[in-house]
Phi, psi and omega in degrees: 000149184247160172261125178263139174247115185256126185210168182097226177103158180281076184212156177302332181273018183310311184294320179294323177298322177300315180299314179298315180297318180293324176297316179295318178300314183296319181291320177295324177295317178297331179275003177078023183269355177049062185283164176250123176276125179243105181267123177263111188286169178296337179265000174101001178278155176249131182227144173275130180232160182292142180291346179259019180297152178250161182303319183294341179293344184257006184297326181255019182112221182288141177297153176299142179088359178295148179235152187287139173235161175228136177248114190235140177274170176112170182298335177250025184279185181142202179255127186238141170273121184265104181278181177284191183298330183270325185280328182074192183259156178218126178283128182273138178275103186249122178290315179194158177252121172276111184273118182235038183258124179257135179083162180293149358272010180277347184231007182253004180107344181297306179297319181299321177296320178295318179295322176300311182292335177277352179076026182256132174287141182213160182270164174087198189292155170285178177304311183294316180297321178293317181296319178298313184293330183275343182261103185297328179290313181294314181299314179299322179293320179294318179298315180295318180296331179279358178080017179271149184290128178207149177290153177297150184217141180223153173285146180237126176224173182297340180259004178295120183246356178204146176239150184280013178207160184277159175278178004290166187237155169245125183255130183230148169300134178297321180244111179167151178255182177057205179249014182291132176087003182273135179231145170255126184228160185275328188212173184294322180300318178293322178299314178297322180298327179298334181299330182270342186248342183256106184298334182287350180262004187299328183265008180133155182216150172237155181227142180225162172292136177272124181244101182296337183279352182264141179237160184283139172225135186225148177218144176255157174219152174228153190251001180218137007283353175203168179291121180227144178252149178271182167293162179260135180243156169241103178298147182249140180273138182226015188263026174073055175083023178299146183285336181227167172287106190259185185301319179295318178303318187282320197235338187275076179212001174106332182232025183071216184294340181300321186265002180289143180291142184202161169254112186219117357287154182290144173272113187244159175294156180307130178088346184287327178299315180297322180289320175301314181294321178298313180296319181298319178295321179293319182294330177306323179273314183301318185259011177056047183293138175217137181087226178245131177224162175235131179254130182255133179241164169239135187209151161233196184289342186242343186229152178215130182227138169290132181253292184212171173235142176244106188282342172226083187288156177304135183059018181054028176056026184297333183285349182267342183272079184241354181228087357281165180298140178231116180295144181300323179298322179290321177300314179294320179299320178291325176297316179295318178298319178295320180302323181277325186270337182236080179303149183277348183209156172220093180292148180218141175250020177302129181098341179271067187256008177091353183303314181295320182293321181294330182260007187288326185074203184282133175292323180301321180296329180286339180269349184292000000 
């Protein structure tokens, strides 16, 4: 049986997903696992690619030599190699799928639901965990309900005429990963105007108070073989005075998050490390974390707030597990073991015993 690494997808983070997937493929190959690269194209097709592919091979779309795959739901579902007219189809024996897709629909539960219905074991969040992590309004509400420190957050729509906090504001896509689509604005009128001009806000937007004095602090956690926390990092901005840690800060360095500038371990105010770790442990339960996730905080010397969660972080957050050091091959091996040992769902037909159907009577009568 083979380990499949699935990456790409029809999402703004498509390119970053390719980098994460290629890193996982290369490490699994070095470990002798003979992985299968599954490239999810921008148009939604699935293709088999060589495990030694390079980033530049994807500049014009699918790499040369790619072959068609099909991912199918149902009792006889799974991952299939789609041959030509003479070869026919072949179901691939897949031990587990390493999910390396950033952003919707690879990180919002859509892909996870398909993998569940296809009967394939996979790494990372479940459908519910992915949906929670991708919805900034839901995640923020759960964090607040759990009593964890977080900045106020409100939904933003074209008819929003008042906000429960003063500006300036930071406007974010309600559904979306990374920093794509985020704007800092001075007032509510400008925030509403962004709804018409920022395509990333089309499916919903949230707004928070913008705090220039707060900086990003991040920690990763993994849930197998037990809940473990990484070192804490402080990402550094390099984009020439950007108001937030933006997409260039995080990813434009050649290796995804691995090459982004950072202070690691972060120098924190007294007591903040313990508070970051306490919140991260709580969020593991609150947000149904499975696999490897990264929790992002905002902090100054006196305040600390939970900001967001990334349920499939760039480079699978391998660069953060340094205290103690964790080899990438071991991180991937544990993810695969968790995928097999901790299924994400257990469907049940308990209660579907025909009682309701026997007493239903005529459907036509119910429509009268």
